[in-house]
N, C-alpha and C positions, 0 to 999 in steps of 0.2 A: 585321745587325740592330742597330738602335739601342737602347741601354738607357736606362731612365728615370734621372733625376737621383738618385732615391733608391737605385736599384740601383748606379749608378756610385759613390755615396758608400759603400755597403756593400762594394763591390768594393775601393775604395781602403782602407777600414779593414782589410779582410782582408789586403791586401798589406802594409800597414804592420805589422800584428800578426805576420804570418808572417815578415817581414823582421826584426823585433825579436827574435823567437825564434831564427831561424837565425843572425843576426849575433852574438847572445850565445853561441850554441853553437860557431860556427866562425870568428868574426871577420869583418871586412868583406871581406878579400881571399879568404876561404875559401868565399864564397858568390857565385854568379853571379846575374844578373838572371833568367836562364832558370830557375834552381832556385827562386828566390822565387816566380816566376809559376806554375810547375808545382805547387809546394806549395800555392799559393793557389787552384789549380783554374782559372787564367786563362791566356790566351795571352800569349806574349812580346811580341807587337805591341801589346797593350793597355797595356803598361807606359808607353810614351812618350806615351800620351794622358793619363796621370795624373801623371807625374813627369818632370822635366826631365833627371834624371841619377840614377845610382846614389848619388852623394853626397847629392842632395836627399832620396832615400828614406832613406838612412842617418841623415841629420839628423832627419827626421820620426820615424823609428823610435826613435832615441835619446831624443828629446824625449818621446815617448809612454811609453816604458818607464820613464824617470826620473820622469815625472809620476805614473805609477801607483805607483812606489816611494814617492814623497812622500805619496800618499794612504794607502798602507799604514802609513807611519810616523806620520802624523797619527792614524790609528785606534789604533795601539799606544799613543801618548802619551795619547790620550783615555781609553783603557781602563785605564791604569796608575794605581796609587795615587799620591797627591800626592808629588811629588819623585822619583818612580821612573821617569819617562819615558825618561831617557837609558839607564838600566840595562835597561829593557824592550826598547828598540831594540837595544841591544848583544846581549842574549840571543837575540832573534829573528834578527838579522843573522848572528851567529857560530854558527849552528846547522848541524848535519849535514844537515838538510833543505835549507838554502840551498846548502851546499857541493855536495851531490849533484844539484842541479838547475840547472846553468849556463844552460840554455835559458830558464828563467824567473827566474833570479837577477838580481843587480845588474848593470846596464849599465856602471857604473863599473869593475867588475872585468873585464868582458869586453872593453871597448873603450878602456881608457886608452891603451895604446900606439897603437892605430889612430887615435884622436882626435889624438894628437900628430903622427902621420905625415900624416894627411889635412889637418888644419887647416881653414880656412874654415868652412862652415856645420856640418860635423860637430863640429868643435871648439867652435863657439859653442853648439850644442845640449848638448854634454857639459858645458861650463862652466855653462850655465844650470841644468842638472839638478843638478850638484854644488852650486851656490850654494843651490838650493832645499832640498836635503837638509841642508846646513849650517845653513840658516835654521831648519829644524825643530828641530835640536839646540839652537840658540840659544833658540828659544821654549820648549823643554823645560827650560831652566835653565842652559845653558852660555854662557859669554861667547864672543866671536868666535874668539879663539885656541884655546880649549878645543874648540869645535865643529869647527874645521878639523883639529885634532890627533886628535880622536876619530874623525872620519870617515876620516882617513888611516890610522889604526891598524886600523880595521875592514876597510877595503878591502885594505890590505896583508896583513892576517892571512888574509883569504879567498883572495887570490891565492896565498899560500904554502900554505895548507891544500889548495887544489885542485892545486897544482903538484907537491907531493912525491909520490913513488910508494910511500909507506908509510902505510897507513891509521891505524896507531897514532900515528905522528908527526903526521899531519894532525889527528887528534882532539886531540892534545896542544897543537898550535898554537892551535886554536880555544878550548880551555879556558884556556890561558895568557893569550891576548889578552883573552878575556872576563873572566877574573879580574882582570887588571891594570886594565881599564877600570872595572869595578865597584868595585875597591879605591880608585880615585882619586875616586870620587863622594862 
C-alpha cells in the first residue's frame, strides 16, 4: 500500500527523532537499523526508501538534535537577564536533569567519539552543530576563543559526570564546572 507524501514525511520525521534518541542513548554502533525502525513502528524495508545508509540517518539525526539544542539555547539566552545568557546556558547544561537523560541530552556528549570514527557526513553534521552552539555563545557575549573553551568545558564536564560511577562525585563535577564557568564571566 502506497503512503501519501505527507505520511511519508511524518514517517521520516519519526525515524529521525527515534534514531536521535537511540543514538544518544546507545551510540551509533549500539543501535541497528532494525531497532530504529521497530522503535519507530515501521518496517525495516521502509528504511531504504527514506535513507541511503545508516550514516545518512545518523547525520540527519545529529543535525536535528543539535539544531533543537541550538533552539533551546536561544530561548535560554532570550529569557536571561542582560549579560546572563552564558551563565544561564551553563546552569541548564550542567544540570542533573541533563546528566540523567542521555537519550534527550546533548548530541555532542553522546556522539563525539562516534563522529571522529565515522567521519564523512556524520562528522560534518557534528561540526555544523558544534559551530552553531558556539555561535550562540558568541552572540551571548563570548568571543570566539571563549565560546569554544566554554563549550568544550561543558561537554567535557557532562561526559565525566555521566561516566563516573559515584553519584556524589558526578554532582561535584557538575557543580565545580558550573562554578568555574560562572566565575569566569
